[in-house]
Structure formats: structure tokens, C-alpha cells
PyMOL Python script that loads the backbone (N, CA, C, O; Angstrom):
from pymol import cmd

cmd.read_pdbstr("""\
ATOM      1  N   UNK A   1     -71.908 -24.910 -98.085  1.00  0.00           N
ATOM      2  CA  UNK A   1     -72.248 -24.847 -99.199  1.00  0.00           C
ATOM      3  C   UNK A   1     -73.102 -25.890-100.036  1.00  0.00           C
ATOM      4  O   UNK A   1     -72.641 -26.850-100.655  1.00  0.00           O
ATOM      5  N   UNK A   2     -74.513 -25.496 -99.931  1.00  0.00           N
ATOM      6  CA  UNK A   2     -75.180 -26.184-100.048  1.00  0.00           C
ATOM      7  C   UNK A   2     -75.579 -27.052-101.386  1.00  0.00           C
ATOM      8  O   UNK A   2     -76.217 -28.105-101.418  1.00  0.00           O
ATOM      9  N   UNK A   3     -75.076 -26.383-102.370  1.00  0.00           N
ATOM     10  CA  UNK A   3     -74.821 -25.715-104.266  1.00  0.00           C
ATOM     11  C   UNK A   3     -74.437 -27.593-103.867  1.00  0.00           C
ATOM     12  O   UNK A   3     -75.013 -28.569-104.348  1.00  0.00           O
ATOM     13  N   UNK A   4     -73.226 -27.580-102.790  1.00  0.00           N
ATOM     14  CA  UNK A   4     -72.147 -27.980-104.128  1.00  0.00           C
ATOM     15  C   UNK A   4     -72.460 -30.678-103.411  1.00  0.00           C
ATOM     16  O   UNK A   4     -71.950 -31.721-103.820  1.00  0.00           O
ATOM     17  N   UNK A   5     -73.587 -30.307-102.238  1.00  0.00           N
ATOM     18  CA  UNK A   5     -74.095 -31.434-102.024  1.00  0.00           C
ATOM     19  C   UNK A   5     -75.820 -31.850-103.380  1.00  0.00           C
ATOM     20  O   UNK A   5     -76.373 -32.928-103.600  1.00  0.00           O
ATOM     21  N   UNK A   6     -76.162 -30.234-104.038  1.00  0.00           N
ATOM     22  CA  UNK A   6     -77.545 -31.290-105.519  1.00  0.00           C
ATOM     23  C   UNK A   6     -76.169 -31.186-106.612  1.00  0.00           C
ATOM     24  O   UNK A   6     -76.211 -31.761-107.699  1.00  0.00           O
ATOM     25  N   UNK A   7     -75.397 -30.671-106.331  1.00  0.00           N
ATOM     26  CA  UNK A   7     -75.236 -30.851-107.792  1.00  0.00           C
ATOM     27  C   UNK A   7     -74.344 -32.412-108.437  1.00  0.00           C
ATOM     28  O   UNK A   7     -74.074 -32.837-109.560  1.00  0.00           O
ATOM     29  N   UNK A   8     -73.973 -33.191-106.147  1.00  0.00           N
ATOM     30  CA  UNK A   8     -73.040 -34.366-107.043  1.00  0.00           C
ATOM     31  C   UNK A   8     -74.185 -34.971-107.005  1.00  0.00           C
ATOM     32  O   UNK A   8     -74.264 -35.957-107.737  1.00  0.00           O
ATOM     33  N   UNK A   9     -75.285 -34.648-106.267  1.00  0.00           N
ATOM     34  CA  UNK A   9     -76.584 -36.287-106.172  1.00  0.00           C
ATOM     35  C   UNK A   9     -76.694 -35.891-107.356  1.00  0.00           C
ATOM     36  O   UNK A   9     -76.090 -36.688-108.073  1.00  0.00           O
ATOM     37  N   UNK A  10     -77.368 -34.683-108.231  1.00  0.00           N
ATOM     38  CA  UNK A  10     -78.114 -34.614-110.014  1.00  0.00           C
ATOM     39  C   UNK A  10     -76.855 -35.189-110.514  1.00  0.00           C
ATOM     40  O   UNK A  10     -77.073 -36.126-111.282  1.00  0.00           O
ATOM     41  N   UNK A  11     -75.510 -34.913-110.312  1.00  0.00           N
ATOM     42  CA  UNK A  11     -74.440 -35.689-112.057  1.00  0.00           C
ATOM     43  C   UNK A  11     -74.444 -37.227-110.505  1.00  0.00           C
ATOM     44  O   UNK A  11     -75.576 -37.707-110.576  1.00  0.00           O
ATOM     45  N   UNK A  12     -73.834 -37.802-109.625  1.00  0.00           N
ATOM     46  CA  UNK A  12     -74.448 -39.302-109.334  1.00  0.00           C
ATOM     47  C   UNK A  12     -75.531 -39.698-110.586  1.00  0.00           C
ATOM     48  O   UNK A  12     -75.252 -40.413-111.549  1.00  0.00           O
ATOM     49  N   UNK A  13     -76.650 -39.140-110.359  1.00  0.00           N
ATOM     50  CA  UNK A  13     -77.933 -40.165-110.484  1.00  0.00           C
ATOM     51  C   UNK A  13     -77.691 -39.408-112.411  1.00  0.00           C
ATOM     52  O   UNK A  13     -78.651 -39.770-113.091  1.00  0.00           O
ATOM     53  N   UNK A  14     -76.625 -38.492-113.274  1.00  0.00           N
ATOM     54  CA  UNK A  14     -76.266 -38.591-114.139  1.00  0.00           C
ATOM     55  C   UNK A  14     -76.524 -40.467-114.780  1.00  0.00           C
ATOM     56  O   UNK A  14     -77.253 -41.254-115.385  1.00  0.00           O
ATOM     57  N   UNK A  15     -74.665 -40.156-113.691  1.00  0.00           N
ATOM     58  CA  UNK A  15     -73.956 -41.368-114.379  1.00  0.00           C
ATOM     59  C   UNK A  15     -74.240 -42.621-114.466  1.00  0.00           C
ATOM     60  O   UNK A  15     -73.918 -43.364-115.394  1.00  0.00           O
ATOM     61  N   UNK A  16     -75.270 -43.096-112.847  1.00  0.00           N
ATOM     62  CA  UNK A  16     -76.403 -44.383-112.680  1.00  0.00           C
ATOM     63  C   UNK A  16     -77.209 -43.785-114.065  1.00  0.00           C
ATOM     64  O   UNK A  16     -77.924 -44.682-114.511  1.00  0.00           O
ATOM     65  N   UNK A  17     -77.267 -43.016-114.562  1.00  0.00           N
ATOM     66  CA  UNK A  17     -78.816 -43.142-115.076  1.00  0.00           C
ATOM     67  C   UNK A  17     -78.290 -43.912-117.156  1.00  0.00           C
ATOM     68  O   UNK A  17     -78.876 -44.562-118.022  1.00  0.00           O
ATOM     69  N   UNK A  18     -76.382 -43.020-116.922  1.00  0.00           N
ATOM     70  CA  UNK A  18     -76.627 -43.430-117.499  1.00  0.00           C
ATOM     71  C   UNK A  18     -75.849 -44.746-118.507  1.00  0.00           C
ATOM     72  O   UNK A  18     -75.062 -45.608-118.116  1.00  0.00           O
ATOM     73  N   UNK A  19     -76.537 -44.464-120.273  1.00  0.00           N
ATOM     74  CA  UNK A  19     -76.224 -46.755-120.113  1.00  0.00           C
ATOM     75  C   UNK A  19     -74.502 -46.527-120.928  1.00  0.00           C
ATOM     76  O   UNK A  19     -74.232 -47.467-121.675  1.00  0.00           O
ATOM     77  N   UNK A  20     -73.869 -45.892-120.879  1.00  0.00           N
ATOM     78  CA  UNK A  20     -72.380 -45.619-121.696  1.00  0.00           C
ATOM     79  C   UNK A  20     -71.704 -45.799-120.228  1.00  0.00           C
ATOM     80  O   UNK A  20     -70.936 -46.749-120.382  1.00  0.00           O
ATOM     81  N   UNK A  21     -71.616 -45.395-118.998  1.00  0.00           N
ATOM     82  CA  UNK A  21     -72.037 -46.306-117.956  1.00  0.00           C
ATOM     83  C   UNK A  21     -72.154 -47.425-117.576  1.00  0.00           C
ATOM     84  O   UNK A  21     -71.237 -48.152-117.195  1.00  0.00           O
ATOM     85  N   UNK A  22     -73.684 -47.777-117.658  1.00  0.00           N
ATOM     86  CA  UNK A  22     -73.033 -49.795-117.194  1.00  0.00           C
ATOM     87  C   UNK A  22     -72.593 -49.985-118.779  1.00  0.00           C
ATOM     88  O   UNK A  22     -71.537 -50.608-118.670  1.00  0.00           O
ATOM     89  N   UNK A  23     -72.820 -49.792-120.144  1.00  0.00           N
ATOM     90  CA  UNK A  23     -72.099 -50.284-120.505  1.00  0.00           C
ATOM     91  C   UNK A  23     -70.407 -50.924-120.351  1.00  0.00           C
ATOM     92  O   UNK A  23     -69.711 -51.884-120.682  1.00  0.00           O
ATOM     93  N   UNK A  24     -70.367 -49.855-119.733  1.00  0.00           N
ATOM     94  CA  UNK A  24     -68.510 -50.369-118.566  1.00  0.00           C
ATOM     95  C   UNK A  24     -68.200 -50.708-117.662  1.00  0.00           C
ATOM     96  O   UNK A  24     -67.055 -50.672-117.213  1.00  0.00           O
ATOM     97  N   UNK A  25     -68.714 -50.932-117.397  1.00  0.00           N
ATOM     98  CA  UNK A  25     -69.250 -51.159-115.974  1.00  0.00           C
ATOM     99  C   UNK A  25     -69.574 -52.927-116.546  1.00  0.00           C
ATOM    100  O   UNK A  25     -68.706 -53.800-116.568  1.00  0.00           O
ATOM    101  N   UNK A  26     -70.759 -53.078-116.888  1.00  0.00           N
ATOM    102  CA  UNK A  26     -70.887 -55.167-118.022  1.00  0.00           C
ATOM    103  C   UNK A  26     -69.246 -55.674-118.023  1.00  0.00           C
ATOM    104  O   UNK A  26     -68.555 -56.438-117.348  1.00  0.00           O
ATOM    105  N   UNK A  27     -69.038 -54.682-119.321  1.00  0.00           N
ATOM    106  CA  UNK A  27     -67.192 -55.217-119.889  1.00  0.00           C
ATOM    107  C   UNK A  27     -66.408 -55.286-119.435  1.00  0.00           C
ATOM    108  O   UNK A  27     -65.379 -55.770-119.908  1.00  0.00           O
ATOM    109  N   UNK A  28     -66.606 -54.589-117.697  1.00  0.00           N
ATOM    110  CA  UNK A  28     -65.798 -54.985-116.625  1.00  0.00           C
ATOM    111  C   UNK A  28     -65.221 -55.984-116.060  1.00  0.00           C
ATOM    112  O   UNK A  28     -64.167 -56.525-115.725  1.00  0.00           O
ATOM    113  N   UNK A  29     -67.027 -56.021-116.110  1.00  0.00           N
ATOM    114  CA  UNK A  29     -67.228 -57.247-114.335  1.00  0.00           C
ATOM    115  C   UNK A  29     -66.288 -58.481-115.379  1.00  0.00           C
ATOM    116  O   UNK A  29     -65.193 -58.821-114.930  1.00  0.00           O
ATOM    117  N   UNK A  30     -66.885 -59.277-117.113  1.00  0.00           N
ATOM    118  CA  UNK A  30     -66.847 -59.577-117.967  1.00  0.00           C
ATOM    119  C   UNK A  30     -65.222 -59.948-117.980  1.00  0.00           C
ATOM    120  O   UNK A  30     -64.640 -61.026-117.858  1.00  0.00           O
ATOM    121  N   UNK A  31     -64.538 -58.003-118.267  1.00  0.00           N
ATOM    122  CA  UNK A  31     -63.389 -59.002-117.899  1.00  0.00           C
ATOM    123  C   UNK A  31     -62.577 -59.556-116.963  1.00  0.00           C
ATOM    124  O   UNK A  31     -62.001 -60.643-117.004  1.00  0.00           O
ATOM    125  N   UNK A  32     -62.575 -58.673-116.065  1.00  0.00           N
ATOM    126  CA  UNK A  32     -62.729 -59.813-114.509  1.00  0.00           C
ATOM    127  C   UNK A  32     -62.922 -61.495-114.187  1.00  0.00           C
ATOM    128  O   UNK A  32     -62.076 -62.230-113.679  1.00  0.00           O
ATOM    129  N   UNK A  33     -64.545 -61.933-114.724  1.00  0.00           N
ATOM    130  CA  UNK A  33     -64.297 -63.053-114.731  1.00  0.00           C
ATOM    131  C   UNK A  33     -63.703 -63.473-115.252  1.00  0.00           C
ATOM    132  O   UNK A  33     -63.724 -64.596-114.747  1.00  0.00           O
ATOM    133  N   UNK A  34     -62.995 -63.519-116.070  1.00  0.00           N
ATOM    134  CA  UNK A  34     -62.582 -64.654-117.289  1.00  0.00           C
ATOM    135  C   UNK A  34     -60.637 -64.429-117.503  1.00  0.00           C
ATOM    136  O   UNK A  34     -59.742 -64.793-118.266  1.00  0.00           O
ATOM    137  N   UNK A  35     -60.779 -63.799-116.571  1.00  0.00           N
ATOM    138  CA  UNK A  35     -59.273 -63.578-115.463  1.00  0.00           C
ATOM    139  C   UNK A  35     -59.004 -64.378-114.679  1.00  0.00           C
ATOM    140  O   UNK A  35     -59.335 -64.322-113.495  1.00  0.00           O
ATOM    141  N   UNK A  36     -58.240 -65.423-115.297  1.00  0.00           N
ATOM    142  CA  UNK A  36     -57.663 -66.937-115.293  1.00  0.00           C
ATOM    143  C   UNK A  36     -57.170 -65.725-113.455  1.00  0.00           C
ATOM    144  O   UNK A  36     -57.126 -64.501-113.577  1.00  0.00           O
ATOM    145  N   UNK A  37     -56.824 -66.539-111.738  1.00  0.00           N
ATOM    146  CA  UNK A  37     -57.206 -66.707-111.238  1.00  0.00           C
ATOM    147  C   UNK A  37     -57.248 -65.235-110.267  1.00  0.00           C
ATOM    148  O   UNK A  37     -56.731 -65.094-109.159  1.00  0.00           O
ATOM    149  N   UNK A  38     -58.109 -64.104-111.136  1.00  0.00           N
ATOM    150  CA  UNK A  38     -58.545 -63.056-109.876  1.00  0.00           C
ATOM    151  C   UNK A  38     -58.676 -63.250-108.556  1.00  0.00           C
ATOM    152  O   UNK A  38     -57.941 -63.223-107.569  1.00  0.00           O
ATOM    153  N   UNK A  39     -60.067 -63.498-108.853  1.00  0.00           N
ATOM    154  CA  UNK A  39     -60.455 -63.777-107.358  1.00  0.00           C
ATOM    155  C   UNK A  39     -59.523 -64.772-105.954  1.00  0.00           C
ATOM    156  O   UNK A  39     -59.749 -64.866-104.748  1.00  0.00           O
ATOM    157  N   UNK A  40     -58.190 -65.519-107.066  1.00  0.00           N
ATOM    158  CA  UNK A  40     -57.342 -66.328-105.555  1.00  0.00           C
ATOM    159  C   UNK A  40     -55.976 -64.688-105.230  1.00  0.00           C
ATOM    160  O   UNK A  40     -55.258 -64.550-104.240  1.00  0.00           O
ATOM    161  N   UNK A  41     -56.090 -63.581-106.663  1.00  0.00           N
ATOM    162  CA  UNK A  41     -55.437 -62.566-106.557  1.00  0.00           C
ATOM    163  C   UNK A  41     -55.717 -61.466-105.739  1.00  0.00           C
ATOM    164  O   UNK A  41     -54.779 -60.831-105.256  1.00  0.00           O
ATOM    165  N   UNK A  42     -57.116 -61.088-105.471  1.00  0.00           N
ATOM    166  CA  UNK A  42     -58.526 -60.467-104.988  1.00  0.00           C
ATOM    167  C   UNK A  42     -57.673 -60.533-103.490  1.00  0.00           C
ATOM    168  O   UNK A  42     -57.105 -59.661-102.834  1.00  0.00           O
ATOM    169  N   UNK A  43     -57.908 -62.270-103.249  1.00  0.00           N
ATOM    170  CA  UNK A  43     -58.118 -62.496-102.100  1.00  0.00           C
ATOM    171  C   UNK A  43     -56.559 -62.397-101.121  1.00  0.00           C
ATOM    172  O   UNK A  43     -56.371 -62.078 -99.947  1.00  0.00           O
ATOM    173  N   UNK A  44     -55.469 -62.897-102.385  1.00  0.00           N
ATOM    174  CA  UNK A  44     -54.303 -62.367-101.258  1.00  0.00           C
ATOM    175  C   UNK A  44     -54.109 -60.692-101.274  1.00  0.00           C
ATOM    176  O   UNK A  44     -53.644 -59.927-100.430  1.00  0.00           O
ATOM    177  N   UNK A  45     -54.489 -60.542-102.173  1.00  0.00           N
ATOM    178  CA  UNK A  45     -54.040 -58.830-101.613  1.00  0.00           C
ATOM    179  C   UNK A  45     -55.340 -57.690 -99.996  1.00  0.00           C
ATOM    180  O   UNK A  45     -55.302 -56.685 -99.287  1.00  0.00           O
ATOM    181  N   UNK A  46     -56.090 -58.698-100.276  1.00  0.00           N
ATOM    182  CA  UNK A  46     -57.061 -58.957 -99.241  1.00  0.00           C
ATOM    183  C   UNK A  46     -56.436 -59.520 -97.447  1.00  0.00           C
ATOM    184  O   UNK A  46     -56.607 -59.215 -96.267  1.00  0.00           O
ATOM    185  N   UNK A  47     -55.699 -60.446 -98.241  1.00  0.00           N
ATOM    186  CA  UNK A  47     -54.416 -60.619 -96.821  1.00  0.00           C
ATOM    187  C   UNK A  47     -53.150 -60.186 -96.603  1.00  0.00           C
ATOM    188  O   UNK A  47     -52.773 -60.209 -95.432  1.00  0.00           O
ATOM    189  N   UNK A  48     -52.300 -59.747 -97.539  1.00  0.00           N
ATOM    190  CA  UNK A  48     -51.751 -59.123 -97.964  1.00  0.00           C
ATOM    191  C   UNK A  48     -51.231 -58.186 -98.212  1.00  0.00           C
ATOM    192  O   UNK A  48     -50.216 -58.489 -98.840  1.00  0.00           O
ATOM    193  N   UNK A  49     -51.322 -56.992 -98.077  1.00  0.00           N
ATOM    194  CA  UNK A  49     -50.367 -55.546 -99.346  1.00  0.00           C
ATOM    195  C   UNK A  49     -49.427 -55.878-100.369  1.00  0.00           C
ATOM    196  O   UNK A  49     -49.030 -55.264-101.359  1.00  0.00           O
ATOM    197  N   UNK A  50     -48.999 -57.728 -99.575  1.00  0.00           N
ATOM    198  CA  UNK A  50     -47.786 -57.118-101.109  1.00  0.00           C
ATOM    199  C   UNK A  50     -48.216 -57.863-102.655  1.00  0.00           C
ATOM    200  O   UNK A  50     -47.594 -58.289-103.628  1.00  0.00           O
ATOM    201  N   UNK A  51     -48.674 -57.823-102.523  1.00  0.00           N
ATOM    202  CA  UNK A  51     -49.195 -59.116-103.768  1.00  0.00           C
ATOM    203  C   UNK A  51     -50.624 -58.076-104.702  1.00  0.00           C
ATOM    204  O   UNK A  51     -51.783 -58.436-104.498  1.00  0.00           O
ATOM    205  N   UNK A  52     -50.423 -57.155-105.424  1.00  0.00           N
ATOM    206  CA  UNK A  52     -50.733 -56.203-105.889  1.00  0.00           C
ATOM    207  C   UNK A  52     -51.977 -56.512-107.034  1.00  0.00           C
ATOM    208  O   UNK A  52     -53.202 -56.442-107.133  1.00  0.00           O
ATOM    209  N   UNK A  53     -50.757 -56.907-107.827  1.00  0.00           N
ATOM    210  CA  UNK A  53     -51.353 -57.532-108.995  1.00  0.00           C
ATOM    211  C   UNK A  53     -52.719 -57.851-109.623  1.00  0.00           C
ATOM    212  O   UNK A  53     -52.868 -57.671-110.831  1.00  0.00           O
ATOM    213  N   UNK A  54     -53.839 -58.370-108.775  1.00  0.00           N
ATOM    214  CA  UNK A  54     -55.588 -58.567-108.882  1.00  0.00           C
ATOM    215  C   UNK A  54     -55.802 -56.974-108.953  1.00  0.00           C
ATOM    216  O   UNK A  54     -55.936 -56.594-110.115  1.00  0.00           O
ATOM    217  N   UNK A  55     -55.864 -56.006-108.040  1.00  0.00           N
ATOM    218  CA  UNK A  55     -55.573 -54.851-108.377  1.00  0.00           C
ATOM    219  C   UNK A  55     -55.613 -53.817-109.882  1.00  0.00           C
ATOM    220  O   UNK A  55     -56.391 -53.316-110.693  1.00  0.00           O
ATOM    221  N   UNK A  56     -54.084 -53.951-109.521  1.00  0.00           N
ATOM    222  CA  UNK A  56     -53.646 -53.793-110.914  1.00  0.00           C
ATOM    223  C   UNK A  56     -54.099 -53.613-112.469  1.00  0.00           C
ATOM    224  O   UNK A  56     -54.102 -52.739-113.336  1.00  0.00           O
ATOM    225  N   UNK A  57     -54.552 -55.225-112.259  1.00  0.00           N
ATOM    226  CA  UNK A  57     -55.012 -56.518-112.763  1.00  0.00           C
ATOM    227  C   UNK A  57     -56.730 -55.794-113.424  1.00  0.00           C
ATOM    228  O   UNK A  57     -56.954 -55.707-114.632  1.00  0.00           O
ATOM    229  N   UNK A  58     -57.728 -55.366-112.364  1.00  0.00           N
ATOM    230  CA  UNK A  58     -58.761 -54.561-112.252  1.00  0.00           C
ATOM    231  C   UNK A  58     -58.753 -53.184-112.694  1.00  0.00           C
ATOM    232  O   UNK A  58     -59.627 -52.688-113.406  1.00  0.00           O
ATOM    233  N   UNK A  59     -57.646 -52.534-112.209  1.00  0.00           N
ATOM    234  CA  UNK A  59     -57.417 -51.173-112.720  1.00  0.00           C
ATOM    235  C   UNK A  59     -57.114 -50.583-113.567  1.00  0.00           C
ATOM    236  O   UNK A  59     -57.290 -49.380-113.755  1.00  0.00           O
ATOM    237  N   UNK A  60     -56.174 -52.001-114.771  1.00  0.00           N
ATOM    238  CA  UNK A  60     -56.166 -52.069-115.700  1.00  0.00           C
ATOM    239  C   UNK A  60     -57.414 -52.360-117.054  1.00  0.00           C
ATOM    240  O   UNK A  60     -57.458 -51.784-118.141  1.00  0.00           O
ATOM    241  N   UNK A  61     -58.033 -53.083-116.702  1.00  0.00           N
ATOM    242  CA  UNK A  61     -59.179 -53.715-118.037  1.00  0.00           C
ATOM    243  C   UNK A  61     -60.237 -52.294-117.278  1.00  0.00           C
ATOM    244  O   UNK A  61     -60.987 -51.864-118.154  1.00  0.00           O
ATOM    245  N   UNK A  62     -60.407 -51.620-116.059  1.00  0.00           N
ATOM    246  CA  UNK A  62     -61.421 -50.097-115.887  1.00  0.00           C
ATOM    247  C   UNK A  62     -61.076 -49.391-117.223  1.00  0.00           C
ATOM    248  O   UNK A  62     -61.469 -49.212-118.376  1.00  0.00           O
ATOM    249  N   UNK A  63     -59.967 -49.068-116.228  1.00  0.00           N
ATOM    250  CA  UNK A  63     -59.338 -47.763-117.355  1.00  0.00           C
ATOM    251  C   UNK A  63     -59.512 -48.238-119.481  1.00  0.00           C
ATOM    252  O   UNK A  63     -60.117 -47.527-120.283  1.00  0.00           O
ATOM    253  N   UNK A  64     -58.945 -49.273-119.751  1.00  0.00           N
ATOM    254  CA  UNK A  64     -59.289 -49.135-121.087  1.00  0.00           C
ATOM    255  C   UNK A  64     -61.092 -49.550-121.525  1.00  0.00           C
ATOM    256  O   UNK A  64     -61.695 -49.447-122.593  1.00  0.00           O
ATOM    257  N   UNK A  65     -61.242 -49.717-121.058  1.00  0.00           N
ATOM    258  CA  UNK A  65     -62.775 -50.156-120.967  1.00  0.00           C
ATOM    259  C   UNK A  65     -64.196 -47.883-121.139  1.00  0.00           C
ATOM    260  O   UNK A  65     -65.073 -47.278-121.756  1.00  0.00           O
ATOM    261  N   UNK A  66     -63.365 -47.857-120.171  1.00  0.00           N
ATOM    262  CA  UNK A  66     -63.542 -45.952-120.592  1.00  0.00           C
ATOM    263  C   UNK A  66     -62.648 -45.259-121.208  1.00  0.00           C
ATOM    264  O   UNK A  66     -62.690 -44.042-121.388  1.00  0.00           O
ATOM    265  N   UNK A  67     -61.694 -46.102-121.601  1.00  0.00           N
ATOM    266  CA  UNK A  67     -61.074 -45.299-123.042  1.00  0.00           C
ATOM    267  C   UNK A  67     -61.544 -45.708-123.248  1.00  0.00           C
ATOM    268  O   UNK A  67     -61.846 -46.199-122.160  1.00  0.00           O
ATOM    269  N   UNK A  68     -62.619 -46.508-124.447  1.00  0.00           N
ATOM    270  CA  UNK A  68     -62.377 -47.615-125.747  1.00  0.00           C
ATOM    271  C   UNK A  68     -64.585 -47.084-125.463  1.00  0.00           C
ATOM    272  O   UNK A  68     -65.363 -46.856-126.389  1.00  0.00           O
ATOM    273  N   UNK A  69     -64.810 -47.066-124.483  1.00  0.00           N
ATOM    274  CA  UNK A  69     -66.645 -46.477-124.286  1.00  0.00           C
ATOM    275  C   UNK A  69     -66.239 -44.407-125.138  1.00  0.00           C
ATOM    276  O   UNK A  69     -66.691 -44.039-126.222  1.00  0.00           O
ATOM    277  N   UNK A  70     -65.342 -43.530-124.208  1.00  0.00           N
ATOM    278  CA  UNK A  70     -65.200 -42.631-124.806  1.00  0.00           C
ATOM    279  C   UNK A  70     -64.767 -42.118-125.722  1.00  0.00           C
ATOM    280  O   UNK A  70     -64.851 -40.925-126.011  1.00  0.00           O
ATOM    281  N   UNK A  71     -64.195 -43.045-126.357  1.00  0.00           N
ATOM    282  CA  UNK A  71     -63.885 -42.712-127.994  1.00  0.00           C
ATOM    283  C   UNK A  71     -65.079 -43.856-129.157  1.00  0.00           C
ATOM    284  O   UNK A  71     -64.819 -44.184-130.314  1.00  0.00           O
ATOM    285  N   UNK A  72     -65.947 -44.117-128.606  1.00  0.00           N
ATOM    286  CA  UNK A  72     -67.379 -44.930-128.878  1.00  0.00           C
ATOM    287  C   UNK A  72     -67.063 -46.166-129.491  1.00  0.00           C
ATOM    288  O   UNK A  72     -67.842 -46.834-130.171  1.00  0.00           O
ATOM    289  N   UNK A  73     -65.823 -46.456-129.207  1.00  0.00           N
ATOM    290  CA  UNK A  73     -65.814 -48.381-129.489  1.00  0.00           C
ATOM    291  C   UNK A  73     -67.099 -49.487-128.400  1.00  0.00           C
ATOM    292  O   UNK A  73     -67.302 -49.246-127.209  1.00  0.00           O
ATOM    293  N   UNK A  74     -67.383 -49.958-128.715  1.00  0.00           N
ATOM    294  CA  UNK A  74     -68.471 -51.282-128.717  1.00  0.00           C
ATOM    295  C   UNK A  74     -66.945 -51.726-127.424  1.00  0.00           C
ATOM    296  O   UNK A  74     -65.766 -51.373-127.464  1.00  0.00           O
ATOM    297  N   UNK A  75     -67.529 -52.414-126.637  1.00  0.00           N
ATOM    298  CA  UNK A  75     -67.225 -53.384-125.540  1.00  0.00           C
ATOM    299  C   UNK A  75     -66.589 -53.954-125.969  1.00  0.00           C
ATOM    300  O   UNK A  75     -66.756 -54.115-127.178  1.00  0.00           O
ATOM    301  N   UNK A  76     -65.384 -54.684-125.283  1.00  0.00           N
ATOM    302  CA  UNK A  76     -64.069 -55.013-125.696  1.00  0.00           C
ATOM    303  C   UNK A  76     -64.821 -56.754-125.283  1.00  0.00           C
ATOM    304  O   UNK A  76     -65.744 -56.863-124.475  1.00  0.00           O
ATOM    305  N   UNK A  77     -64.036 -58.283-126.214  1.00  0.00           N
ATOM    306  CA  UNK A  77     -64.181 -59.554-125.377  1.00  0.00           C
ATOM    307  C   UNK A  77     -63.865 -60.102-125.063  1.00  0.00           C
ATOM    308  O   UNK A  77     -63.684 -61.217-125.551  1.00  0.00           O
ATOM    309  N   UNK A  78     -63.345 -59.446-123.237  1.00  0.00           N
ATOM    310  CA  UNK A  78     -62.661 -60.370-122.456  1.00  0.00           C
ATOM    311  C   UNK A  78     -62.629 -61.609-122.669  1.00  0.00           C
ATOM    312  O   UNK A  78     -61.993 -62.349-121.918  1.00  0.00           O
TER     313      UNK A  78
END
""", "prot")
cmd.dss("prot")
cmd.show_as("cartoon", "prot")
cmd.util.cbc("prot")
cmd.orient("prot")
């Protein structure tokens, strides 16, 4: 099914051109950078899978930003 590849490329292009997507990414980046100890948590996860708090925090920040963007709310000020 070659049309799937074209559709995937088209949708990826549209997503990357979307201003909403970039607002969500910027807001998530700010939230991560303003979370104390996040970099250390990621290093711990990279060294052992016992500590998943950093990854969970990233997921929750990203999910909240996408949810807010879909509701039309401005990005949060983490």
C-alpha cells in the first residue's frame, strides 16, 4: 500500500507546519526545564529502569500541554 507512505508524509508535514504543535513543544520544553531535578531523573532512568519519575513527569507535562492546546487554552507558565 504505497498510499500509506504518502499519507504519513503528508500528515507529518502538516503537523510540523502547525503553530499549535510548536506552541505545545515550547511549553513542554519550558515545563521540563523548570522542573527541579529533571535532568538527574533522566540520567537515573538511563542508568537503571528503577527510577521512572522523570519520564512520568515528562509524560504528564506533555499530556497536559496537548490537552490545553486542544481546548484552546494558552500555554501554561511552568
